[in-house]
C-alpha positions in Angstrom: -0.5 23.1 -12.5 0.9 19.7 -11.4 -0.8 20.1 -8.1 -4.1 20.3 -9.9 -3.4 17.1 -11.9 -2.4 15.3 -8.7 -5.5 16.4 -6.7 -7.8 15.2 -9.4 -5.8 12.1 -10.3 -8.5 9.5 -9.9 -11.2 11.3 -11.9 -8.7 12.2 -14.6 -7.6 8.6 -14.9 -11.2 7.6 -15.4 -11.8 10.3 -18.0 -8.5 9.8 -19.9 -8.6 6.0 -19.8 -12.3 4.9 -19.8 -11.5 1.5 -21.3 -7.6 1.5 -21.2 -7.5 -2.3 -20.5 -4.2 -4.1 -20.9 -5.0 -7.5 -22.4 -1.9 -9.5 -21.7 -3.2 -12.3 -24.0 -3.1 -10.0 -27.0 -0.5 -11.2 -29.5 1.6 -9.0 -31.9 1.9 -9.0 -35.7 4.9 -8.9 -38.0 7.8 -6.4 -37.6 7.9 -4.8 -41.0 6.2 -1.4 -40.7 7.7 1.4 -42.6 10.9 2.9 -41.2 9.2 6.2 -40.2 11.0 6.8 -36.9 7.9 8.4 -35.4 5.8 5.2 -35.9 6.0 2.3 -33.5 3.1 0.2 -34.9 0.3 0.2 -37.4 -3.2 -1.3 -36.6 -5.7 -1.7 -39.4 -4.0 1.1 -41.4 -3.9 3.5 -38.4 -0.4 4.5 -37.1 0.6 4.4 -33.5 3.1 7.1 -32.8 6.2 7.1 -30.6 4.7 10.0 -28.6 1.6 7.8 -27.8 3.9 5.1 -26.5 5.9 7.6 -24.5 2.7 8.9 -22.9 1.7 5.3 -22.0 5.1 4.8 -20.4 4.8 7.6 -17.9 5.4 6.4 -14.3 6.5 2.9 -15.7 10.0 1.5 -15.5 11.9 2.0 -18.8 12.4 -1.7 -19.6 11.7 -3.7 -22.7 9.1 -5.6 -20.8 7.2 -2.5 -19.7 7.4 -1.0 -23.2 6.0 -4.3 -24.6 3.0 -4.2 -22.2 2.4 -0.5 -22.9 2.4 -1.2 -26.6 0.0 -4.1 -26.2 -2.4 -1.7 -24.4 -2.2 0.8 -27.2 -2.7 -1.9 -29.8 -5.8 -3.2 -28.0 -7.3 0.3 -27.8 -6.5 1.0 -31.5 -8.1 -2.3 -32.6 -11.3 -1.3 -30.9 -11.3 2.2 -32.4 -10.6 0.8 -35.9 -13.4 -1.7 -35.6 -15.9 0.9 -34.2 -15.2 3.3 -37.1 -15.5 0.4 -39.6 -18.9 -0.3 -38.1 -20.0 3.3 -38.5 -20.0 4.2 -34.8 -19.1 7.7 -33.7 -19.3 10.0 -30.7 -21.1 13.3 -31.5 -19.9 16.7 -30.4 -22.9 16.9 -28.1 -22.0 13.6 -26.4 -18.4 14.6 -26.0 -19.4 18.0 -24.5 -21.8 16.3 -22.1 -19.2 13.9 -20.9 -16.6 16.6 -20.3 -19.0 18.8 -18.5 -20.0 15.9 -16.2 -16.5 15.3 -14.8 -16.1 16.6 -11.2 -12.5 17.5 -11.9 -13.6 20.0 -14.4 -16.4 21.6 -12.3 -16.7 24.4 -9.8 -19.9 24.5 -7.7 -21.4 21.7 -9.9 -20.8 23.6 -13.2 -18.3 23.1 -16.0 -15.3 25.4 -15.4 -13.3 26.5 -18.5 -10.4 27.6 -16.2 -10.1 24.1 -14.8 -10.3 22.6 -18.3 -7.4 24.9 -19.4 -5.5 23.8 -16.2 -6.0 20.2 -17.2 -4.7 20.8 -20.7 -1.6 22.4 -19.3 -1.0 19.7 -16.7 -1.4 17.0 -19.5 0.7 19.0 -22.0 -2.0 18.6 -24.6 -3.9 20.8 -26.9 -7.7 20.9 -26.7 -8.0 19.0 -30.0 -5.6 16.2 -28.8 -7.4 15.9 -25.5 -10.9 15.8 -27.1 -9.7 13.2 -29.6 -8.4 11.1 -26.8 -11.6 11.3 -24.9 -13.7 10.7 -28.0 -11.7 7.5 -28.7 -12.1 6.3 -25.1 -15.8 6.8 -25.2 -16.0 5.0 -28.5 -14.2 1.9 -27.2 -16.5 2.0 -24.1 -19.5 2.1 -26.3 -18.1 -0.8 -28.4 -17.1 -3.1 -25.6 -19.7 -2.0 -23.0 -22.6 -3.9 -24.3 -20.4 -7.1 -24.5 -19.2 -6.7 -20.9 -22.7 -5.8 -19.6 -24.2 -8.9 -21.2 -22.2 -11.2 -19.0 -24.5 -13.3 -16.9 -24.2 -16.1 -14.4 -27.2 -18.2 -13.3 -28.3 -18.4 -9.7 -27.7 -22.2 -9.9 -24.1 -21.7 -11.1 -23.5 -19.1 -8.4 -25.0 -21.4 -5.8 -22.6 -24.2 -6.8 -19.6 -21.9 -6.6 -20.8 -20.5 -3.3 -21.1 -24.0 -1.9 -17.5 -24.6 -2.9 -16.0 -21.3 -1.8 -18.2 -20.6 1.2 -18.2 -24.0 2.9 -16.2 -24.1 6.1 -14.6 -27.0 8.1 -14.3 -27.1 11.8 -11.0 -28.8 12.8 -8.8 -29.7 15.8 -5.1 -29.5 15.3 -2.2 -31.4 17.0 1.4 -30.6 16.3 4.3 -33.1 16.5 7.2 -30.8 17.4 10.9 -31.5 16.8 11.7 -30.8 20.5 10.0 -34.1 21.3 12.8 -35.9 19.4 16.0 -34.1 20.6 17.0 -37.0 22.8 16.7 -39.4 19.9 19.1 -37.3 17.7 22.3 -39.2 16.9 25.1 -37.4 15.1 28.4 -39.0 14.1 31.6 -37.9 15.8 32.8 -36.2 12.6 29.4 -34.9 11.4 30.3 -31.3 12.1 33.6 -31.6 10.1 31.9 -33.4 7.2 29.3 -30.6 7.0 32.0 -27.9 7.3 34.2 -29.5 4.5 31.2 -29.7 2.2 30.0 -26.1 2.9 33.2 -24.1 3.2 31.6 -21.1 1.4 29.0 -20.9 4.2 31.7 -20.1 6.7 33.7 -17.5 4.8 34.0 -14.4 6.9 33.9 -11.0 5.2 36.1 -8.1 6.2 34.6 -6.8 9.5 35.2 -4.0 12.0 33.8 -2.9 15.4 33.6 0.8 15.9 32.9 3.6 18.3 30.7 6.3 16.8 29.0 9.6 17.5 26.1 11.3 15.9 25.7 15.1 15.6 22.1 16.0 14.8 20.4 19.3 14.1 17.7 18.2 16.5 20.3 17.8 19.3 21.5 21.3 18.6 17.9 22.5 18.7 17.4 20.8 22.1 20.3 22.9 23.5 18.9 26.2 22.3 17.4 28.7 24.7 14.4 30.8 23.7 13.3 33.7 25.8 9.7 34.6 26.8 10.0 37.8 24.8 10.8 35.8 21.7 7.9 33.4 22.2 5.4 36.2 22.8 6.7 38.2 19.8 6.3 35.3 17.5 2.8 34.6 18.8 1.7 38.2 18.3 3.1 38.2 14.7 1.4 34.9 13.8 -1.7 35.0 15.9 -4.0 34.7 12.9 -2.5 31.3 12.0 -1.6 30.0 15.5 -4.7 31.2 17.4 -7.3 30.3 14.9 -10.8 29.3 15.9 -11.7 25.6 16.3 -15.2 24.2 16.4 -16.3 20.9 17.8 -19.2 19.5 15.8 -21.3 16.3 15.8 -23.4 15.1 12.9 -25.9 12.5 11.9 -25.6 11.4 8.3 -28.2 9.6 6.1 -26.2 8.7 3.1 -27.3 8.7 -0.5 -25.1 8.7 -3.7 -24.8 12.0 -5.5 -25.9 10.4 -8.7 -28.8 8.4 -7.2 -32.2 8.7 -8.9 -34.4 11.7 -7.7 -36.9 9.4 -6.2 -34.3 7.7 -4.0 -32.9 11.0 -2.9 -36.4 12.3 -1.9 -37.0 9.1 0.1 -33.8 9.6 2.1 -34.4 13.3 2.5 -37.9 12.7 3.9 -36.4 10.3 6.4 -33.7 12.9 7.3 -36.3 15.6 7.8 -38.3 13.4 10.2 -35.2 12.7 12.1 -34.3 16.4 12.3 -37.7 17.2 13.9 -37.1 14.5 16.5 -33.6 15.9 17.3 -35.0 19.4 17.5 -37.7 18.3 19.9 -35.3 16.4 22.1 -31.8 17.9 21.7 -30.4 15.8 24.6 -30.9 12.6 22.5 -28.7 13.8 19.7 -25.8 11.4 20.6 -28.2 8.5 21.1 -29.9 9.1 17.8 -26.5 9.4 16.0 -25.4 6.0 17.4 -28.7 4.5 16.2 -29.3 6.3 12.9 -26.1 7.8 11.5 -24.6 6.1 8.5 -21.2 7.6 9.0 -19.1 4.5 10.2 -16.4 6.8 11.6 -18.5 8.8 14.0 -21.7 7.0 14.6 -20.3 4.9 17.5 -19.0 8.2 19.1 -22.5 9.8 19.1 -21.7 11.6 15.8 -18.7 13.4 17.4 -16.2 14.7 14.8 -13.9 16.4 17.2 -12.4 19.9 16.8 -11.7 21.4 13.4 -10.3 24.6 12.2 -11.5 26.3 9.0 -10.0 24.5 6.0 -9.3 21.4 8.1 -10.9 18.9 5.9 -14.7 19.4 5.7 -16.3 19.6 2.3 -17.4 23.2 1.5 -21.2 23.0 2.2 -20.5 21.2 5.5 -17.8 23.7 6.6 -19.9 26.7 5.6 -22.7 25.5 7.8 -20.5 24.6 10.8 -18.8 28.0 10.8 -22.1 29.9 10.5 -23.6 28.2 13.6 -23.8 29.3 17.2 -22.6 27.1 20.1 -25.3 24.5 21.0 -27.3 25.1 17.7 -28.7 22.2 15.8 -28.9 22.7 12.0 -30.2 20.7 9.1 -30.5 19.5 6.5 -27.1 20.1 5.0 -26.7 18.3 1.7 -23.2 17.1 0.5 -22.1 14.5 -2.0 -22.3 12.0 0.9 -26.0 12.6 1.6 -28.0 14.6 4.2 -26.4 15.8 7.5 -27.9 17.1 10.7 -25.4 19.1 12.6 -24.9 20.1 16.3 -22.2 22.6 17.2 -20.9 21.4 20.6 -18.1 23.9 21.3 -16.1 26.9 20.0 -12.6 27.6 21.2 -9.7 29.9 20.2 -6.2 28.9 21.0 -4.3 31.2 23.4 -0.6 31.6 23.9 -0.3 28.8 26.4 -2.0 26.4 24.0 0.6 26.9 21.3 3.7 27.8 23.5 5.3 24.3 23.0 4.8 24.5 19.3 6.3 28.0 19.0 9.3 27.0 21.3 10.1 24.0 19.2 9.8 26.0 16.0 12.1 28.8 17.2 14.6 26.3 18.5 14.6 24.6 15.2 15.1 27.8 13.3 18.1 28.7 15.5 19.6 25.2 15.1 19.1 25.4 11.3 21.0 28.7 11.2 23.8 27.2 13.3 24.1 23.7 12.0 26.5 24.3 9.1 28.9 26.2 11.3 28.7 23.5 14.0 29.2 20.8 11.4 32.4 22.5 10.1 33.8 22.7 13.6 32.8 19.1 14.2 34.8 18.1 11.1 37.8 20.2 12.2 37.9 18.5 15.6 37.7 15.0 14.0 40.5 15.9 11.7 42.8 17.7 14.1 42.4 15.1 16.9 42.2 12.0 14.7 43.1 9.3 17.3 39.9 9.5 19.3 36.3 10.6 19.2 36.4 11.8 22.9 37.3 15.4 22.0 34.4 15.7 19.6 32.0 14.0 21.9 33.0 16.3 24.8 32.9 19.5 22.9 29.6 18.8 21.3 28.0 16.9 24.2 27.5 13.7 22.2 27.1 10.1 23.4 29.8 7.7 22.3 28.3 4.4 21.2 29.9 1.1 20.4 28.8 -1.2 17.5 28.9 -5.0 17.1 30.8 -6.5 14.3 29.8 -5.0 11.0 30.7 -5.8 7.4 30.2 -3.9 4.2 26.4 -3.7 3.8 25.7 -5.4 7.1 25.3 -3.6 10.4 22.9 -4.4 13.2 22.7 -0.7 14.2 20.3 1.3 11.9 22.4 4.4 12.1 25.5 2.5 10.8 23.6 0.5 8.2 24.2 3.1 5.5 26.4 2.9 2.4 28.0 6.3 3.2 29.1 4.9 6.6 30.6 1.7 5.0 32.5 3.8 2.4 33.9 6.1 5.2 34.9 3.3 7.6 36.4 0.7 5.3 39.4 2.8 4.2 43.1 2.4 5.0 43.2 5.7 6.9 40.4 4.5 9.3 41.2 0.8 9.5 45.0 0.7 9.3 46.0 4.1 10.7 43.1 4.1 13.3 42.1 7.6 12.4 38.6 9.0 12.8 36.4 8.7 9.8 35.1 11.8 8.1 31.6 13.0 9.2 29.1 11.6 6.8 25.5 12.7 6.4 23.3 9.7 7.2 20.0 11.7 7.0 19.2 15.4 6.5 20.6 17.3 9.5 22.4 14.3 10.9 26.1 13.5 10.7 28.0 10.4 11.9 31.7 9.8 12.6 33.3 6.5 13.5 36.6 5.2 15.0 37.7 1.6 14.6 38.0 -0.5 17.8 38.8 -3.9 16.2 39.3 -5.4 12.8 38.9 -8.8 11.2 40.4 -9.5 7.8 38.3 -11.5 5.3 38.9 -15.2 5.5 37.7 -18.7 6.4 36.3 -19.1 9.9 37.9 -22.1 11.5 36.0 -25.2 12.4 36.5 -24.8 16.1 34.8 -21.4 16.0 31.7 -22.7 14.2 31.5 -26.3 15.4 28.8 -25.7 18.0 26.7 -23.8 15.5 27.0 -26.7 13.0 26.1 -29.3 15.5 23.0 -27.3 16.6 21.9 -26.9 13.0 22.4 -30.6 12.2 20.6 -31.7 15.4 17.6 -29.4 14.6 17.4 -30.8 11.0 17.5 -34.4 12.3 14.8 -33.7 14.9 12.7 -32.1 12.2 13.0 -35.3 10.1 12.1 -37.5 13.0 9.0 -35.3 13.8 7.8 -35.5 10.2 8.3 -39.2 10.0 6.4 -39.7 13.3 3.6 -37.3 12.1 3.2 -39.2 8.9 3.0 -42.5 10.7 0.4 -41.2 13.2 -1.7 -39.7 10.4 -1.6 -43.0 8.5 -2.8 -44.8 11.6 -5.7 -42.3 12.1 -6.8 -42.6 8.5 -6.8 -46.4 8.9 -9.0 -46.1 12.0 -6.4 -47.0 14.6 -6.4 -45.2 17.9 -3.6 -42.6 18.4 -3.0 -40.5 21.5 -2.6 -36.8 20.5 -2.9 -33.5 22.4 -5.6 -31.8 20.3 -5.9 -28.0 20.5 -9.1 -26.0 20.6 -11.6 -26.1 17.7 -11.0 -23.7 14.8 -13.0 -23.0 11.7 -11.2 -22.9 8.3 -12.4 -21.7 4.9 -10.9 -22.3 1.5 -9.4 -18.8 1.7 -7.2 -19.8 4.7 -4.1 -19.7 2.6 -1.1 -18.5 4.6 -2.3 -20.1 7.8 -2.6 -23.7 6.5 -0.4 -25.3 3.8 -2.4 -25.2 0.5 -2.0 -29.0 -0.1 -3.2 -29.8 3.4 -6.1 -27.3 3.0 -7.1 -29.1 -0.2 -7.1 -32.4 1.7 -9.2 -30.9 4.5 -11.9 -29.9 2.0 -11.7 -33.1 0.0 -12.7 -35.1 3.1 -16.2 -36.4 2.8 -18.4 -34.3 5.1 -20.8 -37.2 5.6 -18.1 -39.5 7.1 -16.5 -37.4 9.8 -14.2 -37.3 11.7 -11.5 -37.5 9.0 -7.9 -36.5 9.1 -5.3 -34.5 7.0 -1.9 -33.2 7.8 1.5 -32.2 6.5 5.0 -30.9 7.4 5.4 -27.4 8.8 8.5 -25.3 9.5 8.6 -26.7 13.1 7.5 -30.3 12.8 4.3 -31.9 11.5 0.6 -30.9 12.0 -2.4 -33.2 12.0 -5.9 -31.9 11.5 -9.0 -33.7 12.8 -12.0 -32.6 10.7 -15.0 -32.7 13.0 -17.7 -30.7 11.2 -18.6 -29.4 7.7 -20.3 -26.0 7.9 -22.4 -25.3 4.7 -22.6 -21.9 3.2 -25.5 -19.6 3.6 -27.3 -20.0 0.2 -29.6 -17.0 0.5 -30.2 -14.8 -2.5 -28.4 -11.8 -0.8 -25.4 -13.9 -0.2 -25.3 -15.2 -3.8 -25.5 -11.7 -5.4 -21.8 -10.7 -4.9 -20.6 -14.2 -6.0 -22.7 -14.0 -9.1 -21.3 -10.6 -9.8 -17.8 -11.8 -9.4 -18.4 -14.7 -11.7 -20.0 -12.4 -14.2 -16.9 -10.2 -14.1 -14.7 -13.2 -14.9 -17.0 -14.2 -17.7 -16.9 -10.6 -19.1 -13.1 -10.6 -19.0 -12.9 -13.9 -20.8 -15.4 -12.6 -23.4 -13.4 -9.4 -23.7 -10.2 -11.3 -24.3 -11.8 -13.5 -27.0 -13.4 -10.4 -28.6 -10.1 -8.6 -28.9 -8.4 -11.8 -30.2 -11.0 -11.9 -32.9 -10.4 -8.2 -33.8 -6.7 -9.0 -34.0 -7.3 -11.7 -36.6 -9.5 -9.3 -38.7 -7.2 -6.3 -38.8 -3.5 -6.3 -39.7 -1.2 -5.5 -36.8 2.4 -4.6 -37.5 5.1 -3.4 -35.1 8.1 -1.4 -36.3 11.5 -3.1 -35.7 13.2 -1.6 -32.7 10.0 -0.1 -31.3 10.5 -1.8 -27.9 14.1 -0.8 -27.6 14.9 2.0 -25.1 15.9 5.2 -26.9 
């Protein structure tokens, strides 16, 4: 039943949370609700139960912060329901039935399925009455808030102004003043390294460390050593031919897309175009790929002439499409096939059935894996016996089980360069007196399913302070790099000031690049603001700032205005309308909160 709920996760989320908005700005009321242990809050006289809060907390971390946000969401929903009921609003039984019947997750072949509905109830752990009450409440809140959100409007003038700000681009040249240019000017005092060392002793504390030899015994390595006879391979193929040797079909298609819920007139228009295209394909089959590249609206296959490759039955096609493909003859062109994506024209390019040679490597790997799985525990026990009985070296285990002996660099607890060693179980096994002091082999530890590792210590360093002599060169390099960076930044600032003042400065400018206001991550935000603050009518102008490796100066050479066409403004206007709607929604809920008493039970946010 959980597989059903997971498969239809998205539509169920829509159905079960039509307007489940978490308004972070929503406040909370007093904490003096009755001590009924099953009540966590009361909103306008309606109780919010502990079970409701637990349901909202599913898949969330069990922290006071998460519980607080979940409770805010429940309160915001309940405020809307209380107000809707106060205003005499209601969802009729007919409206509820229509909504449930329209959910794809509850349909089979386009019709409401009682069996799927019952599966949903089981997966959610709810009675029909509880589920229908939940959906009824969700529809009620959508009805209440929907008109408010739908009324959000932004004028074309406002959209054009925002578009001009967001869409404008600047063409720039960049020049970098790098620290490497100032290395020769770096001057460190004779005792600079010691002064830094004495002031940062904690930086040079050395944790307990070891270097080890290690071997890895894996089930895959055992599988690679297995031998599978031809008789075994053929026997397995014969016994599983239905699954292994299934038919595959290579199909190409041309898709003219139309939404499943599009108006009938729009569907008819697309269908008529598809029928005309079908006639053209049938008249000139050799042009199928060319027409697919020109006309198909499937972005994944159009560029490949509509080619979808080879598929077995059940390999991912939607049912109407698959039924059509597996009823066709090789070379046949078929259409129109209607799916939720639109209208398809199909061409069956090839039909093939896998033979023994096609699946031989797959069978061999499978049988070797099965043999290795059966043997692994026994081999692992013997591996541990050899490690224990010959504890002074890994050579015996490596020789007997044909394993490569590897050497690590220095590793500390929680710090290993080698991925196989960077495992808490390995650190626990290695940093023991028996392994470190007695120089015995570690026990074999499982670092992944079917993979064991054993180690032997080669060298040991006790925890302590690294001496100055050991880290002096490292400190000098660090201080020199920092001073060179400071010199580069100072020089960059001076050059930028000269350029702004109109003085000539020799710089190695790079190639032209175009920046937008969304170039965050590639240009420092403060510098980007300066680039776009520059007066586009007085170019060239300059901006710059420090970077991780020096200082960068930008020469602004051109201002590129945004395309202000109506089509370009539509998505911007829609985005602004969405922000406006959200602001209205927050204000609306804040108003409801002031009208209806909200109380939260003391201890409601504590973990139980």
